[in-house]
C-alpha positions as CSV (number, residue, x, y, z in Angstrom):
1,M,6.7,-9.0,-5.8
2,N,7.3,-9.9,-2.7
3,L,5.5,-8.4,0.1
4,S,6.5,-8.9,4.2
5,T,3.7,-9.5,6.1
6,I,2.6,-10.1,9.4
7,E,1.5,-14.0,10.0
8,I,-1.7,-14.3,11.8
9,P,-3.1,-17.9,12.0
10,R,-6.8,-17.6,10.7
11,D,-8.0,-19.2,14.1
12,E,-6.3,-17.2,16.3
13,A,-6.5,-14.3,14.9
14,R,-10.0,-14.5,15.6
15,A,-9.6,-15.0,19.6
16,R,-8.1,-12.5,20.0
17,L,-10.2,-10.1,17.8
18,A,-13.5,-11.6,20.2
19,E,-11.0,-10.3,23.3
20,Y,-10.3,-6.4,21.6
21,E,-14.1,-6.3,20.6
22,A,-14.4,-7.8,23.7
23,A,-11.9,-4.4,25.7
24,I,-13.2,-1.8,23.2
25,R,-17.6,-2.1,24.1
26,Q,-15.9,-0.9,27.6
27,E,-13.2,0.9,27.4
28,R,-12.8,2.3,23.4
29,S,-8.8,2.9,22.7
30,A,-7.5,4.0,19.5
31,Q,-4.0,0.6,20.4
32,D,-7.6,-1.8,20.8
33,E,-9.4,0.1,17.7
34,A,-6.6,-0.5,15.9
35,I,-5.4,-4.4,16.7
36,A,-9.0,-5.4,16.1
37,M,-8.6,-4.5,12.9
38,G,-5.3,-5.8,12.2
39,Y,-7.4,-9.6,13.4
40,R,-9.8,-7.8,12.0
41,A,-8.8,-8.5,9.0
42,A,-6.4,-11.8,9.4
43,A,-9.8,-13.4,10.4
44,R,-10.8,-12.4,7.3
45,G,-7.6,-15.2,5.7
46,L,-6.1,-12.0,4.6
47,P,-2.7,-10.8,5.0
48,V,-1.9,-8.0,6.5
49,I,1.6,-6.0,5.6
50,R,4.0,-3.6,7.5
51,L,4.0,-0.8,4.7
52,S,7.5,0.8,4.7
53,E,9.2,-2.9,5.8
54,T,7.8,-3.9,1.8
55,V,9.0,-0.7,0.3
56,A,12.7,-1.2,2.0
57,A,12.5,-4.4,1.1
58,G,11.4,-4.1,-2.7
59,G,15.3,-2.6,-2.8
60,F,15.6,1.5,-4.8
61,F,17.8,2.6,-8.4
62,D,21.1,4.2,-8.3
63,S,18.1,7.5,-8.5
64,G,17.1,7.2,-4.9
65,L,13.8,6.3,-5.6
66,P,11.9,3.2,-4.2
67,R,11.5,-0.2,-6.3
68,I,7.8,0.1,-4.9
69,A,5.0,2.2,-6.0
70,V,1.5,3.0,-3.8
71,V,-1.0,5.0,-4.5
72,R,-5.1,6.1,-4.2
73,A,-6.7,2.7,-6.1
74,T,-8.3,5.8,-7.7
75,E,-5.5,7.5,-9.2
76,R,-3.6,6.4,-13.0
77,E,-0.9,8.3,-12.6
78,C,1.1,8.0,-9.1
79,Y,4.4,10.6,-7.7
80,A,6.7,10.5,-5.7
81,H,9.7,12.0,-3.5
82,R,12.2,10.5,-1.8
83,D,14.2,12.9,1.4
84,G,16.8,10.9,2.6
85,R,14.9,8.1,4.7
86,T,11.4,9.5,3.8
87,I,8.8,9.1,0.5
88,V,6.0,10.6,-0.2
89,Y,3.1,8.8,-3.6
90,N,0.6,10.2,-4.0
91,D,-1.3,11.6,-7.7
92,G,0.7,14.5,-8.5
93,V,-2.1,17.2,-7.8
94,S,-3.3,16.9,-4.4
95,Q,1.0,16.7,-3.7
96,N,0.1,21.0,-1.7
97,R,-2.8,20.0,-0.2
98,G,-1.2,18.3,3.0
99,A,-3.3,15.5,2.4
100,L,-2.3,12.5,5.0
101,V,-3.0,8.2,4.6
102,G,-6.7,7.9,3.7
103,A,-6.2,11.4,1.9
104,W,-4.1,11.2,-1.8
105,T,-0.7,11.2,-0.1
106,V,1.3,7.7,1.9
107,R,3.8,8.6,3.7
108,V,6.8,5.9,4.5
109,T,9.3,6.9,7.0
110,L,12.0,4.0,7.0
111,A,14.0,2.2,9.8
112,E,16.9,3.2,8.0
113,D,18.5,5.3,5.5
114,P,18.8,3.2,2.4
115,P,21.4,3.5,-0.8
116,G,21.1,5.4,-3.7
117,K,21.3,9.1,-4.0
118,R,19.5,10.4,-0.6
119,W,16.0,12.1,-2.5
120,G,14.8,11.8,-6.2
121,H,11.2,12.6,-7.7
122,G,9.6,10.3,-10.3
123,S,6.2,9.2,-11.6
124,T,4.5,6.0,-13.7
125,I,2.1,4.5,-14.5
126,V,-1.0,3.3,-12.2
127,P,-1.5,-0.5,-12.9
128,L,-5.6,-0.9,-13.7
129,I,-7.7,-3.0,-11.4
130,P,-9.7,-6.3,-13.0
131,P,-13.3,-6.6,-12.4
132,R,-13.0,-10.1,-10.9
133,F,-11.1,-7.5,-8.0
134,R,-12.9,-4.3,-8.4
135,P,-14.3,-3.1,-5.3
136,S,-17.8,-0.8,-6.0
137,P,-16.8,2.5,-6.5
138,R,-18.1,3.8,-3.3
139,R,-15.9,0.7,-2.1
140,L,-12.6,1.9,-3.7
141,K,-11.6,4.7,-3.1
142,H,-11.2,3.3,0.4
143,C,-8.2,0.9,-1.1
144,H,-4.4,1.5,-2.3
145,I,-2.5,-0.3,-5.6
146,L,1.2,-1.6,-4.8
147,W,3.4,-2.7,-7.0
148,E,7.7,-3.2,-8.3
149,V,8.7,0.2,-11.0
150,E,10.9,-2.1,-13.6
151,S,11.1,2.0,-13.6
152,W,9.9,5.3,-12.9
153,T,9.2,6.4,-16.2
154,P,5.8,5.0,-18.2
155,V,5.8,1.5,-17.5
156,P,3.2,-0.4,-16.9
157,P,3.8,-3.0,-13.7
158,H,3.3,-6.3,-13.7
159,D,2.2,-7.7,-10.6
160,P,0.6,-5.1,-8.6
161,A,-1.7,-5.8,-5.0
162,L,-4.7,-4.2,-3.9
163,I,-5.0,-3.0,0.2
164,R,-6.6,-0.7,2.5
165,H,-5.5,0.7,4.8
166,I,-5.8,-0.8,8.8
167,R,-3.6,2.2,10.7
168,G,-0.7,3.2,11.0
169,D,2.1,1.3,8.8
170,L,-0.1,-2.1,8.7
171,W,-2.6,-2.4,5.6
172,A,-4.7,-5.0,5.0
173,V,-4.1,-7.3,1.1
174,L,-7.6,-7.4,0.1
175,A,-6.0,-9.0,-3.8
176,C,-2.7,-9.8,-6.0
177,W,-2.7,-11.3,-10.0
178,D,-0.1,-10.4,-12.2
179,L,-1.6,-8.4,-15.4
180,S,-2.0,-9.3,-18.6
181,E,0.6,-8.7,-21.9
182,L,-3.2,-6.8,-23.3
183,E,-3.4,-4.6,-20.4
184,R,0.0,-3.8,-20.4
185,A,-0.7,-2.9,-23.6
186,V,-3.9,-1.2,-22.6
187,L,-1.9,1.2,-19.9
188,A,1.1,2.1,-22.4
189,M,-1.3,3.6,-24.5
């Protein structure tokens, strides 16, 4: 899976982070805090992505559904619904709760209308997180999993990524891994 990352050298990120942290101490603005969060992730060596660009770059099936899925890391199934340029990912249960990013729903608005049908919906299996990358339960509830969908059926994926929301369309990539054949077999049960 190719992630559309925003390239920020670590040294530059550290310098810019110090600048924004100083600004936040004097005058708190939501934009300064969001920028500081992005630079903080980059200073730690974490890639930063724009989710809408990553979804668009992943492409679309003829059904109109994206080839990229994202859902909270605590879920076991991901549902996607596309209506034109808007894609809504959720756990299927919470779709009527009206939740926003960071709760149960991730909404992606694309810059232009992608190819394929203008609407569609489907579900697929959420990949598991190997113990070496799995955060504590307290931190896990703030993370999402991003992966390339082979088909919107219960087919386990190959190469997921653990991501955490920064602000708006920006996400930090915490880990990427490949699922083994054994892990994929257990998920398919």
